[in-house]
N, C-alpha and C positions, 0 to 999 in steps of 0.2 A: 433476414441476414445474407442468406445464400445470393439473393437478388441482389442485394446492395455490393456483395462481393464481386460480382459478376460486371457490375457497372463499371468500374475502372480499370477490369482486366486488361483493355486493349492498349490504352495508352498508360496505365499505371499498375504492370502487372506486379510489382513487389508489393504495393499497397494492398492489393487483391489477396495476395497470398498471407500477409500479415493479417487481414480479416479472416481469412479461413483458418488460419492456425490458432487464433485465440478464440474463436468461435464456440468450443466446447466450455471454456470457462467464462465466458461473456456474460452468461445469466445465472451463474452461481448464487449470487446472492438471492436472487429471486426465487431458486429453487429451495433454498433453505426456509424461506419463509418466516423472516426475521420480524420482529415488533418492528412497526413502523418508525419509531425513534432510533433504533439502531440501524436499521436499513438506510436512512439519511445520513446517518454518520459514515458509515463504511461504503456505501454507493459511490462515493467521489473518488478521485484520484488525488485528492488533497494529500493524503497520507504520503504518497510518493512525491509528489511536485513540490510540495513546500521544502522539503528536506534537500531535493536536488537543485532548487533554484538558489538555496543559501549556499549551497557547494560552489555552484556556478559564479555565483556573485563573489564569493571570496578566492575563487581562483582565476577570476577574470584577467587580472592585472600580470599573471605569471606568461610569460612569452616564450621564453625558452626554457625547456626543462633538460637539466645536466643528463638524468639517466632515469631510469624507471623507479629506483629508489627514491627519488627527489618527488616524482609524481606521486608517489604512494605517501610520502612525508605531508605534501602540501592537501592532498586530498584528506588524509587523516585529521589533519589539523582544522581544515575547513570543516569538516563532518562535527567535530569536537565544538568547535565554535558554534555551529549551527544548532546542536543540540541544546545549548543552552536558552534557545529560542521556542524550544518544544514545548506544547502546552500539555499538561498533565491530562490523563484521559478521563480524570473525574471533573475537569472543565467543559468535557466536550457532550453536546446534547446525545443522550441515549445510554450515558455508561451505567446506568442503572440497571439496564437491561442487559448488559454483558454476560449473566447467568444464562440468560436463554441461548446465546452463542454457544456457551460451554456444553449446555445440555444438548442442543442440536448437533454438536461435533462430536458428542459421546464421552466429554470429558467431565471428570468431578467437578463440582464448585467448591469454592472454600468451606463452605457450610457444610458439606457433605465430606469433606477431609477431615475438619475438624471434629465432626462427630464420630468417625471412624476412629481418632485419637484419643477421644473421651471414652469411647465404649471399650 
Protein backbone atom coordinates (compact mmCIF):
# COMPACT_ATOMS: atom_id res chain seq x y z
CA UNK A 1 0.00 0.00 0.00
CA UNK A 2 2.88 2.32 0.73
CA UNK A 3 4.14 1.82 -2.84
CA UNK A 4 0.66 2.54 -4.13
CA UNK A 5 0.52 5.74 -2.06
CA UNK A 6 3.88 6.85 -3.51
CA UNK A 7 2.65 6.46 -7.09
CA UNK A 8 0.20 9.41 -7.18
CA UNK A 9 2.24 11.60 -4.81
CA UNK A 10 3.84 13.78 -7.47
CA UNK A 11 0.67 14.58 -9.43
CA UNK A 12 -2.04 13.90 -6.86
CA UNK A 13 -0.63 14.67 -3.45
CA UNK A 14 -4.03 14.85 -1.74
CA UNK A 15 -4.91 11.36 -3.04
CA UNK A 16 -1.63 9.97 -1.72
CA UNK A 17 -2.23 11.68 1.61
CA UNK A 18 -5.73 10.15 1.82
CA UNK A 19 -4.35 6.68 1.10
CA UNK A 20 -1.76 7.02 3.84
CA UNK A 21 -4.28 8.44 6.28
CA UNK A 22 -6.58 5.44 6.01
CA UNK A 23 -3.90 2.78 5.69
CA UNK A 24 -4.13 1.57 9.30
CA UNK A 25 -7.88 0.99 9.02
CA UNK A 26 -7.77 -0.38 5.49
CA UNK A 27 -7.11 -3.97 6.52
CA UNK A 28 -9.08 -4.11 9.78
CA UNK A 29 -11.51 -6.76 8.52
CA UNK A 30 -8.65 -8.99 7.41
CA UNK A 31 -6.97 -8.71 10.82
CA UNK A 32 -10.22 -9.68 12.55
CA UNK A 33 -10.30 -13.02 10.71
CA UNK A 34 -14.06 -12.97 10.19
CA UNK A 35 -15.99 -15.91 8.76
CA UNK A 36 -16.00 -15.67 4.93
CA UNK A 37 -19.74 -15.01 4.71
CA UNK A 38 -19.53 -12.09 7.13
CA UNK A 39 -16.35 -10.76 5.55
CA UNK A 40 -18.06 -10.69 2.15
CA UNK A 41 -20.93 -8.66 3.60
CA UNK A 42 -18.80 -6.14 5.52
CA UNK A 43 -15.84 -5.79 3.14
CA UNK A 44 -17.74 -3.63 0.66
CA UNK A 45 -18.52 0.05 0.81
CA UNK A 46 -22.17 -0.62 -0.06
CA UNK A 47 -23.23 0.05 3.53
CA UNK A 48 -21.98 3.61 3.12
CA UNK A 49 -22.52 4.27 -0.58
CA UNK A 50 -26.11 3.09 -0.81
CA UNK A 51 -27.55 5.52 1.75
CA UNK A 52 -25.33 8.34 0.45
CA UNK A 53 -26.56 7.85 -3.11
CA UNK A 54 -30.17 7.79 -1.87
CA UNK A 55 -29.67 11.13 -0.13
CA UNK A 56 -27.87 12.56 -3.17
CA UNK A 57 -30.74 11.48 -5.45
CA UNK A 58 -33.34 13.06 -3.19
CA UNK A 59 -31.51 16.36 -2.74
CA UNK A 60 -30.30 16.78 -6.33
CA UNK A 61 -33.20 19.03 -7.33
CA UNK A 62 -32.60 21.53 -4.54
CA UNK A 63 -30.44 24.21 -6.11
CA UNK A 64 -30.59 27.02 -3.59
CA UNK A 65 -30.52 26.56 0.13
CA UNK A 66 -31.97 29.35 2.26
CA UNK A 67 -29.79 28.66 5.27
CA UNK A 68 -28.08 25.90 7.26
CA UNK A 69 -31.37 24.80 8.86
CA UNK A 70 -33.01 24.23 5.47
CA UNK A 71 -30.03 22.10 4.37
CA UNK A 72 -30.34 20.05 7.56
CA UNK A 73 -34.09 19.57 7.03
CA UNK A 74 -33.63 18.46 3.41
CA UNK A 75 -30.89 16.00 4.30
CA UNK A 76 -32.81 14.64 7.31
CA UNK A 77 -35.89 14.18 5.16
CA UNK A 78 -33.84 12.48 2.42
CA UNK A 79 -32.25 10.13 4.98
CA UNK A 80 -35.67 9.29 6.36
CA UNK A 81 -37.01 8.44 2.89
CA UNK A 82 -33.85 6.51 2.04
CA UNK A 83 -34.07 4.54 5.28
CA UNK A 84 -37.33 2.97 4.09
CA UNK A 85 -35.33 1.26 1.34
CA UNK A 86 -32.71 -0.25 3.67
CA UNK A 87 -32.61 -4.01 3.81
CA UNK A 88 -32.84 -5.71 7.15
CA UNK A 89 -29.54 -7.23 8.24
CA UNK A 90 -31.26 -10.63 8.35
CA UNK A 91 -31.62 -10.45 4.57
CA UNK A 92 -27.91 -9.96 4.05
CA UNK A 93 -25.65 -12.90 3.42
CA UNK A 94 -23.59 -13.61 6.52
CA UNK A 95 -26.06 -12.28 9.09
CA UNK A 96 -26.01 -15.60 10.95
CA UNK A 97 -22.33 -15.04 11.70
CA UNK A 98 -22.76 -11.66 13.40
CA UNK A 99 -22.23 -13.43 16.74
CA UNK A 100 -18.64 -14.06 15.61
CA UNK A 101 -18.07 -10.34 15.11
CA UNK A 102 -19.47 -9.62 18.58
CA UNK A 103 -17.19 -12.26 20.07
CA UNK A 104 -14.12 -10.97 18.21
CA UNK A 105 -14.87 -7.44 19.39
CA UNK A 106 -15.27 -8.68 22.96
CA UNK A 107 -18.96 -7.98 23.20
CA UNK A 108 -21.51 -10.28 24.70
CA UNK A 109 -23.89 -12.04 22.36
CA UNK A 110 -27.65 -11.98 22.91
CA UNK A 111 -27.48 -15.55 24.19
CA UNK A 112 -24.86 -14.63 26.81
CA UNK A 113 -26.88 -11.62 27.94
CA UNK A 114 -30.03 -13.73 28.15
CA UNK A 115 -28.20 -16.43 30.12
CA UNK A 116 -26.97 -13.83 32.62
CA UNK A 117 -30.51 -12.55 33.13
CA UNK A 118 -31.86 -16.05 33.70
CA UNK A 119 -29.07 -17.04 36.12
